[in-house]
All heavy atoms as a GROMACS GRO file, in nm:
protein
  632
    1TYR      N    1   0.083  -0.118  -0.004
    1TYR     CA    2   0.001   0.005   0.001
    1TYR      C    3   0.089   0.124  -0.001
    1TYR      O    4   0.192   0.129   0.069
    1TYR     CB    5  -0.091   0.003   0.125
    1TYR     CG    6  -0.191  -0.111   0.129
    1TYR    CD1    7  -0.161  -0.227   0.194
    1TYR    CD2    8  -0.312  -0.098   0.066
    1TYR    CE1    9  -0.248  -0.334   0.198
    1TYR    CE2   10  -0.407  -0.201   0.067
    1TYR     CZ   11  -0.372  -0.316   0.138
    1TYR     OH   12  -0.462  -0.416   0.140
    2PHE      N   13   0.050   0.228  -0.073
    2PHE     CA   14   0.107   0.350  -0.063
    2PHE      C   15   0.017   0.439   0.024
    2PHE      O   16  -0.096   0.455  -0.011
    2PHE     CB   17   0.118   0.418  -0.205
    2PHE     CG   18   0.185   0.555  -0.203
    2PHE    CD1   19   0.316   0.572  -0.185
    2PHE    CD2   20   0.099   0.668  -0.213
    2PHE    CE1   21   0.376   0.698  -0.187
    2PHE    CE2   22   0.150   0.792  -0.214
    2PHE     CZ   23   0.289   0.812  -0.199
    3VAL      N   24   0.076   0.490   0.129
    3VAL     CA   25  -0.012   0.558   0.230
    3VAL      C   26   0.041   0.700   0.240
    3VAL      O   27   0.164   0.729   0.249
    3VAL     CB   28   0.003   0.492   0.371
    3VAL    CG1   29  -0.079   0.563   0.470
    3VAL    CG2   30  -0.038   0.344   0.361
    4THR      N   31  -0.045   0.794   0.246
    4THR     CA   32  -0.018   0.932   0.278
    4THR      C   33  -0.109   0.980   0.392
    4THR      O   34  -0.222   0.962   0.388
    4THR     CB   35  -0.045   1.028   0.160
    4THR    OG1   36   0.047   0.988   0.049
    4THR    CG2   37  -0.010   1.170   0.186
    5ILE      N   38  -0.041   1.030   0.492
    5ILE     CA   39  -0.114   1.080   0.612
    5ILE      C   40  -0.080   1.230   0.629
    5ILE      O   41   0.039   1.262   0.630
    5ILE     CB   42  -0.071   1.004   0.739
    5ILE    CG1   43  -0.100   0.856   0.722
    5ILE    CG2   44  -0.144   1.056   0.861
    5ILE    CD1   45  -0.045   0.768   0.830
    6CYS      N   46  -0.184   1.310   0.627
    6CYS     CA   47  -0.167   1.456   0.635
    6CYS      C   48  -0.208   1.501   0.778
    6CYS      O   49  -0.297   1.453   0.839
    6CYS     CB   50  -0.251   1.529   0.536
    6CYS     SG   51  -0.207   1.488   0.366
    7VAL      N   52  -0.134   1.604   0.827
    7VAL     CA   53  -0.161   1.661   0.954
    7VAL      C   54  -0.284   1.750   0.932
    7VAL      O   55  -0.304   1.819   0.831
    7VAL     CB   56  -0.050   1.754   1.001
    7VAL    CG1   57  -0.081   1.833   1.123
    7VAL    CG2   58   0.083   1.668   1.018
    8TYR      N   59  -0.373   1.748   1.035
    8TYR     CA   60  -0.499   1.824   1.037
    8TYR      C   61  -0.455   1.973   1.001
    8TYR      O   62  -0.370   2.031   1.058
    8TYR     CB   63  -0.569   1.816   1.165
    8TYR     CG   64  -0.692   1.904   1.168
    8TYR    CD1   65  -0.810   1.870   1.101
    8TYR    CD2   66  -0.694   2.020   1.238
    8TYR    CE1   67  -0.922   1.950   1.107
    8TYR    CE2   68  -0.805   2.098   1.250
    8TYR     CZ   69  -0.917   2.067   1.180
    8TYR     OH   70  -1.031   2.146   1.188
    9ALA      N   71  -0.530   2.031   0.906
    9ALA     CA   72  -0.512   2.178   0.870
    9ALA      C   73  -0.375   2.199   0.813
    9ALA      O   74  -0.327   2.311   0.794
    9ALA     CB   75  -0.538   2.273   0.984
   10ARG      N   76  -0.308   2.085   0.769
   10ARG     CA   77  -0.176   2.096   0.709
   10ARG      C   78  -0.075   2.179   0.792
   10ARG      O   79   0.018   2.246   0.733
   10ARG     CB   80  -0.177   2.141   0.566
   10ARG     CG   81  -0.267   2.061   0.472
   10ARG     CD   82  -0.216   1.917   0.450
   10ARG     NE   83  -0.092   1.911   0.388
   10ARG     CZ   84  -0.078   1.862   0.256
   10ARG    NH1   85  -0.179   1.823   0.188
   10ARG    NH2   86   0.041   1.852   0.208
   11LYS      N   87  -0.083   2.171   0.925
   11LYS     CA   88   0.016   2.238   1.006
   11LYS      C   89   0.151   2.170   1.002
   11LYS      O   90   0.156   2.043   1.000
   11LYS     CB   91  -0.034   2.247   1.150
   11LYS     CG   92  -0.155   2.330   1.168
   11LYS     CD   93  -0.191   2.341   1.311
   11LYS     CE   94  -0.318   2.432   1.327
   11LYS     NZ   95  -0.359   2.442   1.467
   12CYS      N   96   0.256   2.243   0.996
   12CYS     CA   97   0.395   2.186   0.994
   12CYS      C   98   0.437   2.148   1.129
   12CYS      O   99   0.502   2.222   1.196
   12CYS     CB  100   0.486   2.285   0.928
   12CYS     SG  101   0.446   2.326   0.757
   13LEU      N  102   0.401   2.017   1.167
   13LEU     CA  103   0.432   1.968   1.299
   13LEU      C  104   0.556   1.883   1.306
   13LEU      O  105   0.597   1.840   1.412
   13LEU     CB  106   0.306   1.890   1.348
   13LEU     CG  107   0.182   1.966   1.362
   13LEU    CD1  108   0.065   1.884   1.419
   13LEU    CD2  109   0.197   2.094   1.451
   14PHE      N  110   0.605   1.825   1.190
   14PHE     CA  111   0.709   1.727   1.194
   14PHE      C  112   0.851   1.779   1.166
   14PHE      O  113   0.943   1.702   1.176
   14PHE     CB  114   0.678   1.621   1.097
   14PHE     CG  115   0.552   1.555   1.118
   14PHE    CD1  116   0.464   1.515   1.009
   14PHE    CD2  117   0.497   1.527   1.239
   14PHE    CE1  118   0.340   1.451   1.025
   14PHE    CE2  119   0.381   1.456   1.267
   14PHE     CZ  120   0.300   1.427   1.155
   15GLY      N  121   0.863   1.906   1.147
   15GLY     CA  122   0.997   1.967   1.112
   15GLY      C  123   0.988   2.066   1.011
   15GLY      O  124   0.879   2.122   0.975
   16GLU      N  125   1.102   2.093   0.938
   16GLU     CA  126   1.105   2.196   0.839
   16GLU      C  127   1.208   2.159   0.735
   16GLU      O  128   1.308   2.081   0.762
   16GLU     CB  129   1.137   2.333   0.893
   16GLU     CG  130   1.272   2.348   0.964
   16GLU     CD  131   1.297   2.472   1.023
   16GLU    OE1  132   1.250   2.579   0.970
   16GLU    OE2  133   1.364   2.490   1.124
   17VAL      N  134   1.193   2.212   0.614
   17VAL     CA  135   1.290   2.190   0.506
   17VAL      C  136   1.385   2.316   0.501
   17VAL      O  137   1.337   2.428   0.493
   17VAL     CB  138   1.219   2.174   0.369
   17VAL    CG1  139   1.323   2.164   0.258
   17VAL    CG2  140   1.126   2.058   0.365
   18VAL      N  141   1.514   2.283   0.516
   18VAL     CA  142   1.615   2.388   0.514
   18VAL      C  143   1.719   2.349   0.406
   18VAL      O  144   1.776   2.243   0.415
   18VAL     CB  145   1.685   2.410   0.655
   18VAL    CG1  146   1.794   2.510   0.648
   18VAL    CG2  147   1.582   2.435   0.756
   19ASN      N  148   1.741   2.440   0.311
   19ASN     CA  149   1.836   2.413   0.204
   19ASN      C  150   1.802   2.277   0.133
   19ASN      O  151   1.896   2.193   0.112
   19ASN     CB  152   1.978   2.421   0.256
   19ASN     CG  153   2.018   2.557   0.298
   19ASN    OD1  154   1.975   2.660   0.237
   19ASN    ND2  155   2.096   2.563   0.402
   20LYS      N  156   1.677   2.250   0.110
   20LYS     CA  157   1.632   2.132   0.041
   20LYS      C  158   1.653   2.000   0.118
   20LYS      O  159   1.656   1.894   0.066
   20LYS     CB  160   1.696   2.120  -0.097
   20LYS     CG  161   1.664   2.228  -0.189
   20LYS     CD  162   1.722   2.210  -0.325
   20LYS     CE  163   1.693   2.328  -0.413
   20LYS     NZ  164   1.757   2.316  -0.550
   21VAL      N  165   1.672   2.017   0.255
   21VAL     CA  166   1.692   1.899   0.342
   21VAL      C  167   1.586   1.902   0.448
   21VAL      O  168   1.566   2.003   0.513
   21VAL     CB  169   1.835   1.900   0.406
   21VAL    CG1  170   1.852   1.793   0.509
   21VAL    CG2  171   1.946   1.896   0.305
   22MET      N  172   1.523   1.793   0.470
   22MET     CA  173   1.412   1.778   0.571
   22MET      C  174   1.481   1.757   0.710
   22MET      O  175   1.554   1.664   0.728
   22MET     CB  176   1.324   1.665   0.547
   22MET     CG  177   1.214   1.644   0.648
   22MET     SD  178   1.108   1.787   0.661
   22MET     CE  179   1.029   1.753   0.812
   23LEU      N  180   1.459   1.852   0.799
   23LEU     CA  181   1.510   1.844   0.937
   23LEU      C  182   1.391   1.813   1.027
   23LEU      O  183   1.300   1.891   1.052
   23LEU     CB  184   1.568   1.982   0.978
   23LEU     CG  185   1.687   2.036   0.894
   23LEU    CD1  186   1.727   2.171   0.944
   23LEU    CD2  187   1.803   1.930   0.895
   24LEU      N  188   1.393   1.682   1.076
   24LEU     CA  189   1.284   1.635   1.161
   24LEU      C  190   1.303   1.704   1.307
   24LEU      O  191   1.415   1.710   1.355
   24LEU     CB  192   1.288   1.483   1.178
   24LEU     CG  193   1.276   1.407   1.046
   24LEU    CD1  194   1.291   1.260   1.075
   24LEU    CD2  195   1.139   1.436   0.986
   25ASN      N  196   1.190   1.737   1.354
   25ASN     CA  197   1.185   1.773   1.502
   25ASN      C  198   1.151   1.661   1.580
   25ASN      O  199   1.148   1.545   1.535
   25ASN     CB  200   1.089   1.897   1.520
   25ASN     CG  201   0.948   1.864   1.484
   25ASN    OD1  202   0.907   1.743   1.476
   25ASN    ND2  203   0.864   1.966   1.460
   26LYS      N  204   1.118   1.679   1.709
   26LYS     CA  205   1.091   1.567   1.806
   26LYS      C  206   0.972   1.486   1.758
   26LYS      O  207   0.972   1.361   1.753
   26LYS     CB  208   1.059   1.620   1.942
   26LYS     CG  209   1.044   1.518   2.045
   26LYS     CD  210   1.032   1.586   2.191
   26LYS     CE  211   1.016   1.482   2.296
   26LYS     NZ  212   1.005   1.535   2.425
   27SER      N  213   0.869   1.553   1.709
   27SER     CA  214   0.750   1.484   1.659
   27SER      C  215   0.784   1.399   1.524
   27SER      O  216   0.740   1.289   1.511
   27SER     CB  217   0.636   1.581   1.623
   27SER     OG  218   0.594   1.646   1.743
   28GLY      N  219   0.859   1.463   1.438
   28GLY     CA  220   0.904   1.389   1.313
   28GLY      C  221   0.985   1.268   1.346
   28GLY      O  222   0.968   1.166   1.283
   29ASN      N  223   1.076   1.287   1.438
   29ASN     CA  224   1.155   1.164   1.480
   29ASN      C  225   1.069   1.059   1.541
   29ASN      O  226   1.092   0.941   1.522
   29ASN     CB  227   1.266   1.210   1.576
   29ASN     CG  228   1.382   1.270   1.499
   29ASN    OD1  229   1.421   1.222   1.406
   29ASN    ND2  230   1.427   1.387   1.555
   30MET      N  231   0.964   1.098   1.616
   30MET     CA  232   0.876   1.002   1.677
   30MET      C  233   0.801   0.920   1.567
   30MET      O  234   0.790   0.798   1.580
   30MET     CB  235   0.772   1.074   1.764
   30MET     CG  236   0.675   0.981   1.828
   30MET     SD  237   0.537   1.066   1.924
   30MET     CE  238   0.460   1.149   1.793
   31ILE      N  239   0.759   0.992   1.465
   31ILE     CA  240   0.692   0.920   1.350
   31ILE      C  241   0.792   0.825   1.286
   31ILE      O  242   0.756   0.711   1.259
   31ILE     CB  243   0.646   1.028   1.241
   31ILE    CG1  244   0.543   1.119   1.309
   31ILE    CG2  245   0.600   0.961   1.121
   31ILE    CD1  246   0.410   1.057   1.340
   32TYR      N  247   0.903   0.871   1.260
   32TYR     CA  248   1.013   0.788   1.198
   32TYR      C  249   1.041   0.660   1.286
   32TYR      O  250   1.055   0.547   1.233
   32TYR     CB  251   1.139   0.868   1.171
   32TYR     CG  252   1.235   0.807   1.070
   32TYR    CD1  253   1.193   0.816   0.935
   32TYR    CD2  254   1.347   0.750   1.105
   32TYR    CE1  255   1.283   0.764   0.838
   32TYR    CE2  256   1.430   0.694   1.010
   32TYR     CZ  257   1.404   0.699   0.875
   32TYR     OH  258   1.481   0.653   0.783
   33SER      N  259   1.057   0.680   1.414
   33SER     CA  260   1.081   0.573   1.510
   33SER      C  261   0.972   0.471   1.510
   33SER      O  262   0.997   0.346   1.507
   33SER     CB  263   1.108   0.623   1.641
   33SER     OG  264   1.238   0.624   1.679
   34ALA      N  265   0.845   0.523   1.515
   34ALA     CA  266   0.728   0.429   1.518
   34ALA      C  267   0.726   0.345   1.388
   34ALA      O  268   0.690   0.227   1.399
   34ALA     CB  269   0.606   0.514   1.534
   35TRP      N  270   0.761   0.404   1.280
   35TRP     CA  271   0.766   0.324   1.155
   35TRP      C  272   0.867   0.208   1.167
   35TRP      O  273   0.838   0.099   1.123
   35TRP     CB  274   0.807   0.420   1.041
   35TRP     CG  275   0.836   0.352   0.903
   35TRP    CD1  276   0.949   0.318   0.854
   35TRP    CD2  277   0.733   0.309   0.818
   35TRP    NE1  278   0.939   0.262   0.738
   35TRP    CE2  279   0.804   0.251   0.712
   35TRP    CE3  280   0.601   0.307   0.809
   35TRP    CZ2  281   0.745   0.197   0.596
   35TRP    CZ3  282   0.531   0.261   0.697
   35TRP    CH2  283   0.607   0.204   0.595
   36GLN      N  284   0.986   0.244   1.224
   36GLN     CA  285   1.086   0.136   1.225
   36GLN      C  286   1.049   0.022   1.319
   36GLN      O  287   1.090  -0.091   1.302
   36GLN     CB  288   1.214   0.192   1.281
   36GLN     CG  289   1.284   0.290   1.180
   36GLN     CD  290   1.404   0.364   1.239
   36GLN    OE1  291   1.394   0.422   1.343
   36GLN    NE2  292   1.515   0.344   1.166
   37THR      N  293   0.962   0.044   1.416
   37THR     CA  294   0.926  -0.056   1.510
   37THR      C  295   0.800  -0.140   1.474
   37THR      O  296   0.768  -0.243   1.536
   37THR     CB  297   0.903   0.000   1.656
   37THR    OG1  298   0.797   0.091   1.650
   37THR    CG2  299   1.033   0.068   1.706
   38MET      N  300   0.735  -0.095   1.371
   38MET     CA  301   0.606  -0.167   1.330
   38MET      C  302   0.631  -0.319   1.302
   38MET      O  303   0.546  -0.397   1.343
   38MET     CB  304   0.545  -0.099   1.203
   38MET     CG  305   0.453   0.011   1.244
   38MET     SD  306   0.338   0.072   1.124
   38MET     CE  307   0.389   0.006   0.970
   39PRO      N  308   0.736  -0.363   1.236
   39PRO     CA  309   0.749  -0.504   1.217
   39PRO      C  310   0.760  -0.583   1.345
   39PRO      O  311   0.723  -0.701   1.345
   39PRO     CB  312   0.880  -0.519   1.132
   39PRO     CG  313   0.894  -0.387   1.061
   39PRO     CD  314   0.837  -0.284   1.165
   40ASN      N  315   0.814  -0.524   1.454
   40ASN     CA  316   0.819  -0.585   1.582
   40ASN      C  317   0.677  -0.609   1.640
   40ASN      O  318   0.662  -0.703   1.719
   40ASN     CB  319   0.906  -0.509   1.673
   40ASN     CG  320   1.049  -0.497   1.629
   40ASN    OD1  321   1.093  -0.583   1.551
   40ASN    ND2  322   1.117  -0.394   1.660
   41GLN      N  323   0.589  -0.518   1.611
   41GLN     CA  324   0.456  -0.522   1.662
   41GLN      C  325   0.357  -0.599   1.577
   41GLN      O  326   0.263  -0.665   1.625
   41GLN     CB  327   0.399  -0.381   1.685
   41GLN     CG  328   0.479  -0.300   1.780
   41GLN     CD  329   0.445  -0.152   1.777
   41GLN    OE1  330   0.351  -0.112   1.706
   41GLN    NE2  331   0.509  -0.071   1.850
   42TYR      N  332   0.380  -0.600   1.446
   42TYR     CA  333   0.295  -0.668   1.354
   42TYR      C  334   0.376  -0.754   1.258
   42TYR      O  335   0.443  -0.707   1.171
   42TYR     CB  336   0.215  -0.564   1.268
   42TYR     CG  337   0.147  -0.463   1.354
   42TYR    CD1  338   0.195  -0.336   1.368
   42TYR    CD2  339   0.029  -0.497   1.410
   42TYR    CE1  340   0.132  -0.242   1.449
   42TYR    CE2  341  -0.044  -0.404   1.500
   42TYR     CZ  342   0.011  -0.279   1.513
   42TYR     OH  343  -0.054  -0.186   1.589
   43LYS      N  344   0.375  -0.889   1.286
   43LYS     CA  345   0.461  -0.982   1.214
   43LYS      C  346   0.430  -0.987   1.063
   43LYS      O  347   0.513  -1.034   0.987
   43LYS     CB  348   0.461  -1.116   1.278
   43LYS     CG  349   0.509  -1.114   1.424
   43LYS     CD  350   0.656  -1.070   1.427
   43LYS     CE  351   0.703  -1.066   1.571
   43LYS     NZ  352   0.823  -0.999   1.588
   44ASN      N  353   0.310  -0.954   1.023
   44ASN     CA  354   0.272  -0.964   0.884
   44ASN      C  355   0.288  -0.832   0.804
   44ASN      O  356   0.229  -0.820   0.701
   44ASN     CB  357   0.124  -1.012   0.866
   44ASN     CG  358   0.027  -0.923   0.931
   44ASN    OD1  359   0.064  -0.846   1.019
   44ASN    ND2  360  -0.092  -0.926   0.885
   45VAL      N  361   0.367  -0.738   0.858
   45VAL     CA  362   0.396  -0.616   0.793
   45VAL      C  363   0.536  -0.615   0.736
   45VAL      O  364   0.636  -0.648   0.806
   45VAL     CB  365   0.375  -0.496   0.893
   45VAL    CG1  366   0.431  -0.370   0.838
   45VAL    CG2  367   0.229  -0.488   0.936
   46PHE      N  368   0.549  -0.576   0.609
   46PHE     CA  369   0.677  -0.560   0.544
   46PHE      C  370   0.687  -0.414   0.505
   46PHE      O  371   0.603  -0.358   0.432
   46PHE     CB  372   0.676  -0.652   0.422
   46PHE     CG  373   0.794  -0.642   0.327
   46PHE    CD1  374   0.922  -0.680   0.370
   46PHE    CD2  375   0.781  -0.578   0.204
   46PHE    CE1  376   1.028  -0.667   0.283
   46PHE    CE2  377   0.890  -0.568   0.122
   46PHE     CZ  378   1.017  -0.614   0.161
   47LEU      N  379   0.795  -0.353   0.550
   47LEU     CA  380   0.814  -0.206   0.528
   47LEU      C  381   0.910  -0.176   0.408
   47LEU      O  382   1.007  -0.249   0.393
   47LEU     CB  383   0.870  -0.136   0.650
   47LEU     CG  384   0.792  -0.159   0.780
   47LEU    CD1  385   0.865  -0.090   0.891
   47LEU    CD2  386   0.647  -0.110   0.765
   48ASP      N  387   0.873  -0.074   0.333
   48ASP     CA  388   0.959  -0.038   0.227
   48ASP      C  389   1.022   0.101   0.260
   48ASP      O  390   1.124   0.109   0.320
   48ASP     CB  391   0.890  -0.031   0.088
   48ASP     CG  392   0.877  -0.166   0.024
   48ASP    OD1  393   0.972  -0.248   0.046
   48ASP    OD2  394   0.777  -0.191  -0.038
   49GLU      N  395   0.948   0.203   0.231
   49GLU     CA  396   0.995   0.337   0.243
   49GLU      C  397   0.910   0.426   0.329
   49GLU      O  398   0.792   0.405   0.339
   49GLU     CB  399   1.016   0.410   0.111
   49GLU     CG  400   1.138   0.357   0.032
   49GLU     CD  401   1.270   0.405   0.082
   49GLU    OE1  402   1.275   0.510   0.157
   49GLU    OE2  403   1.364   0.336   0.046
   50ILE      N  404   0.966   0.528   0.390
   50ILE     CA  405   0.891   0.640   0.451
   50ILE      C  406   0.960   0.768   0.422
   50ILE      O  407   1.079   0.779   0.418
   50ILE     CB  408   0.877   0.618   0.608
   50ILE    CG1  409   0.782   0.725   0.668
   50ILE    CG2  410   1.009   0.614   0.678
   50ILE    CD1  411   0.751   0.703   0.809
   51ILE      N  412   0.883   0.873   0.398
   51ILE     CA  413   0.932   1.008   0.380
   51ILE      C  414   0.847   1.101   0.470
   51ILE      O  415   0.727   1.102   0.454
   51ILE     CB  416   0.921   1.054   0.234
   51ILE    CG1  417   1.011   0.965   0.146
   51ILE    CG2  418   0.962   1.201   0.222
   51ILE    CD1  419   0.999   0.992   0.001
   52VAL      N  420   0.912   1.155   0.574
   52VAL     CA  421   0.843   1.244   0.664
   52VAL      C  422   0.860   1.382   0.613
   52VAL      O  423   0.976   1.431   0.601
   52VAL     CB  424   0.893   1.225   0.811
   52VAL    CG1  425   0.814   1.322   0.902
   52VAL    CG2  426   0.874   1.082   0.852
   53MET      N  427   0.759   1.456   0.589
   53MET     CA  428   0.763   1.597   0.545
   53MET      C  429   0.709   1.684   0.659
   53MET      O  430   0.654   1.636   0.757
   53MET     CB  431   0.678   1.614   0.417
   53MET     CG  432   0.738   1.529   0.294
   53MET     SD  433   0.911   1.568   0.256
   53MET     CE  434   0.895   1.736   0.199
   54PRO      N  435   0.718   1.819   0.646
   54PRO     CA  436   0.670   1.900   0.756
   54PRO      C  437   0.524   1.878   0.796
   54PRO      O  438   0.492   1.885   0.912
   54PRO     CB  439   0.692   2.042   0.702
   54PRO     CG  440   0.806   2.029   0.603
   54PRO     CD  441   0.785   1.895   0.541
   55ASP      N  442   0.440   1.847   0.698
   55ASP     CA  443   0.300   1.844   0.728
   55ASP      C  444   0.227   1.718   0.685
   55ASP      O  445   0.105   1.703   0.685
   55ASP     CB  446   0.218   1.965   0.666
   55ASP     CG  447   0.230   1.969   0.516
   55ASP    OD1  448   0.305   1.887   0.456
   55ASP    OD2  449   0.163   2.054   0.455
   56HIS      N  450   0.313   1.616   0.637
   56HIS     CA  451   0.251   1.486   0.592
   56HIS      C  452   0.362   1.381   0.594
   56HIS      O  453   0.480   1.409   0.604
   56HIS     CB  454   0.182   1.503   0.456
   56HIS     CG  455   0.275   1.530   0.344
   56HIS    ND1  456   0.325   1.656   0.320
   56HIS    CD2  457   0.322   1.453   0.248
   56HIS    CE1  458   0.402   1.660   0.211
   56HIS    NE2  459   0.405   1.528   0.164
   57VAL      N  460   0.312   1.258   0.577
   57VAL     CA  461   0.406   1.144   0.574
   57VAL      C  462   0.360   1.062   0.448
   57VAL      O  463   0.242   1.036   0.434
   57VAL     CB  464   0.395   1.053   0.697
   57VAL    CG1  465   0.473   0.931   0.696
   57VAL    CG2  466   0.435   1.141   0.816
   58HIS      N  467   0.460   1.010   0.371
   58HIS     CA  468   0.438   0.917   0.265
   58HIS      C  469   0.503   0.789   0.312
   58HIS      O  470   0.618   0.794   0.360
   58HIS     CB  471   0.502   0.960   0.140
   58HIS     CG  472   0.444   1.080   0.072
   58HIS    ND1  473   0.316   1.084   0.020
   58HIS    CD2  474   0.503   1.201   0.054
   58HIS    CE1  475   0.297   1.205  -0.031
   58HIS    NE2  476   0.404   1.278  -0.008
   59ALA      N  477   0.442   0.678   0.288
   59ALA     CA  478   0.503   0.546   0.327
   59ALA      C  479   0.443   0.435   0.235
   59ALA      O  480   0.338   0.450   0.177
   59ALA     CB  481   0.464   0.512   0.477
   60ILE      N  482   0.530   0.331   0.217
   60ILE     CA  483   0.496   0.218   0.141
   60ILE      C  484   0.510   0.096   0.240
   60ILE      O  485   0.609   0.076   0.296
   60ILE     CB  486   0.587   0.198   0.019
   60ILE    CG1  487   0.572   0.313  -0.076
   60ILE    CG2  488   0.545   0.064  -0.053
   60ILE    CD1  489   0.672   0.315  -0.187
   61VAL      N  490   0.394   0.025   0.254
   61VAL     CA  491   0.392  -0.086   0.339
   61VAL      C  492   0.317  -0.204   0.265
   61VAL      O  493   0.225  -0.184   0.196
   61VAL     CB  494   0.320  -0.051   0.471
   61VAL    CG1  495   0.175  -0.008   0.450
   61VAL    CG2  496   0.331  -0.163   0.577
   62GLU      N  497   0.368  -0.325   0.296
   62GLU     CA  498   0.302  -0.449   0.242
   62GLU      C  499   0.246  -0.523   0.366
   62GLU      O  500   0.317  -0.541   0.466
   62GLU     CB  501   0.404  -0.535   0.168
   62GLU     CG  502   0.344  -0.655   0.112
   62GLU     CD  503   0.446  -0.742   0.038
   62GLU    OE1  504   0.560  -0.694   0.010
   62GLU    OE2  505   0.412  -0.857   0.011
   63ILE      N  506   0.123  -0.564   0.355
   63ILE     CA  507   0.058  -0.651   0.454
   63ILE      C  508   0.038  -0.785   0.388
   63ILE      O  509  -0.033  -0.792   0.290
   63ILE     CB  510  -0.074  -0.587   0.504
   63ILE    CG1  511  -0.043  -0.448   0.559
   63ILE    CG2  512  -0.136  -0.684   0.609
   63ILE    CD1  513  -0.174  -0.370   0.590
   64CYS      N  514   0.102  -0.887   0.444
   64CYS     CA  515   0.093  -1.013   0.378
   64CYS      C  516   0.059  -1.118   0.483
   64CYS      O  517   0.098  -1.111   0.602
   64CYS     CB  518   0.225  -1.047   0.308
   64CYS     SG  519   0.372  -1.043   0.417
   65ASN      N  520  -0.006  -1.228   0.439
   65ASN     CA  521  -0.041  -1.338   0.518
   65ASN      C  522   0.074  -1.437   0.541
   65ASN      O  523   0.076  -1.508   0.642
   65ASN     CB  524  -0.161  -1.410   0.472
   65ASN     CG  525  -0.294  -1.323   0.476
   65ASN    OD1  526  -0.306  -1.240   0.562
   65ASN    ND2  527  -0.379  -1.330   0.368
   66ASN      N  528   0.161  -1.441   0.450
   66ASN     CA  529   0.260  -1.545   0.453
   66ASN      C  530   0.407  -1.479   0.453
   66ASN      O  531   0.502  -1.536   0.405
   66ASN     CB  532   0.254  -1.634   0.329
   66ASN     CG  533   0.128  -1.711   0.329
   66ASN    OD1  534   0.083  -1.761   0.430
   66ASN    ND2  535   0.064  -1.725   0.211
   67CYS      N  536   0.421  -1.369   0.526
   67CYS     CA  537   0.555  -1.306   0.544
   67CYS      C  538   0.643  -1.400   0.625
   67CYS      O  539   0.601  -1.459   0.719
   67CYS     CB  540   0.545  -1.173   0.615
   67CYS     SG  541   0.472  -1.040   0.519
   68CYS      N  542   0.773  -1.407   0.584
   68CYS     CA  543   0.864  -1.480   0.661
   68CYS      C  544   0.967  -1.385   0.717
   68CYS      O  545   0.987  -1.273   0.673
   68CYS     CB  546   0.928  -1.596   0.578
   68CYS     SG  547   1.020  -1.530   0.440
   69GLU      N  548   1.047  -1.433   0.813
   69GLU     CA  549   1.146  -1.348   0.876
   69GLU      C  550   1.255  -1.306   0.786
   69GLU      O  551   1.329  -1.209   0.814
   69GLU     CB  552   1.204  -1.420   0.997
   69GLU     CG  553   1.108  -1.434   1.113
   69GLU     CD  554   1.168  -1.499   1.234
   69GLU    OE1  555   1.290  -1.475   1.259
   69GLU    OE2  556   1.100  -1.552   1.311
   70SER      N  557   1.271  -1.371   0.668
   70SER     CA  558   1.382  -1.334   0.576
   70SER      C  559   1.345  -1.208   0.502
   70SER      O  560   1.428  -1.144   0.436
   70SER     CB  561   1.406  -1.446   0.480
   70SER     OG  562   1.290  -1.473   0.394
   71ASN      N  563   1.213  -1.171   0.504
   71ASN     CA  564   1.179  -1.041   0.437
   71ASN      C  565   1.229  -0.928   0.512
   71ASN      O  566   1.216  -0.916   0.644
   71ASN     CB  567   1.022  -1.020   0.438
   71ASN     CG  568   0.956  -1.109   0.331
   71ASN    OD1  569   1.017  -1.162   0.242
   71ASN    ND2  570   0.828  -1.123   0.342
   72LYS      N  571   1.311  -0.841   0.444
   72LYS     CA  572   1.359  -0.721   0.515
   72LYS      C  573   1.319  -0.600   0.430
   72LYS      O  574   1.310  -0.602   0.314
   72LYS     CB  575   1.512  -0.729   0.509
   72LYS     CG  576   1.562  -0.840   0.595
   72LYS     CD  577   1.718  -0.836   0.614
   72LYS     CE  578   1.764  -0.942   0.714
   72LYS     NZ  579   1.899  -0.942   0.735
   73SER      N  580   1.291  -0.499   0.509
   73SER     CA  581   1.251  -0.376   0.434
   73SER      C  582   1.365  -0.309   0.366
   73SER      O  583   1.482  -0.328   0.400
   73SER     CB  584   1.192  -0.275   0.537
   73SER     OG  585   1.292  -0.223   0.609
   74LEU      N  586   1.336  -0.232   0.267
   74LEU     CA  587   1.441  -0.158   0.197
   74LEU      C  588   1.513  -0.063   0.299
   74LEU      O  589   1.632  -0.045   0.287
   74LEU     CB  590   1.382  -0.075   0.082
   74LEU     CG  591   1.475   0.009   0.001
   74LEU    CD1  592   1.577  -0.083  -0.074
   74LEU    CD2  593   1.395   0.083  -0.110
   75PHE      N  594   1.442  -0.013   0.391
   75PHE     CA  595   1.503   0.076   0.491
   75PHE      C  596   1.608  -0.002   0.568
   75PHE      O  597   1.718   0.046   0.585
   75PHE     CB  598   1.396   0.126   0.592
   75PHE     CG  599   1.461   0.205   0.698
   75PHE    CD1  600   1.503   0.343   0.681
   75PHE    CD2  601   1.491   0.152   0.823
   75PHE    CE1  602   1.566   0.408   0.779
   75PHE    CE2  603   1.549   0.221   0.926
   75PHE     CZ  604   1.587   0.347   0.900
   76ASN      N  605   1.578  -0.124   0.610
   76ASN     CA  606   1.671  -0.200   0.687
   76ASN      C  607   1.797  -0.239   0.596
   76ASN      O  608   1.903  -0.248   0.654
   76ASN     CB  609   1.607  -0.332   0.739
   76ASN     CG  610   1.510  -0.301   0.849
   76ASN    OD1  611   1.524  -0.204   0.922
   76ASN    ND2  612   1.411  -0.389   0.869
   77LEU      N  613   1.777  -0.258   0.476
   77LEU     CA  614   1.893  -0.288   0.387
   77LEU      C  615   1.981  -0.167   0.372
   77LEU      O  616   2.103  -0.173   0.358
   77LEU     CB  617   1.846  -0.331   0.249
   77LEU     CG  618   1.765  -0.466   0.248
   77LEU    CD1  619   1.712  -0.491   0.115
   77LEU    CD2  620   1.860  -0.577   0.290
   78ILE      N  621   1.922  -0.038   0.368
   78ILE     CA  622   1.999   0.077   0.351
   78ILE      C  623   2.057   0.120   0.489
   78ILE      O  624   2.176   0.153   0.497
   78ILE     CB  625   1.911   0.190   0.292
   78ILE    CG1  626   1.871   0.154   0.152
   78ILE    CG2  627   1.989   0.324   0.297
   78ILE    CD1  628   1.764   0.248   0.096
   79GLY      N  629   1.979   0.119   0.590
   79GLY     CA  630   2.014   0.171   0.721
   79GLY      C  631   2.094   0.073   0.797
   79GLY      O  632   2.173   0.089   0.877
   0.00000   0.00000   0.00000
């Protein structure tokens, strides 16, 4: 699934873009951290990417019935 979640009234709650770089604030880091821990909470979730912007989040997630532990998210392969 491709998911986009927008902040109510599009308020910039997750950080700011400075010189074309997204700088996450405490709330933005919380969103990013929660994304990373989802596979620990939901064994049938396979994560690909997340992009946290000042007023919204884009993410790609796969929900599967037969996920195995060898599935690793693209984030885990990069990070």
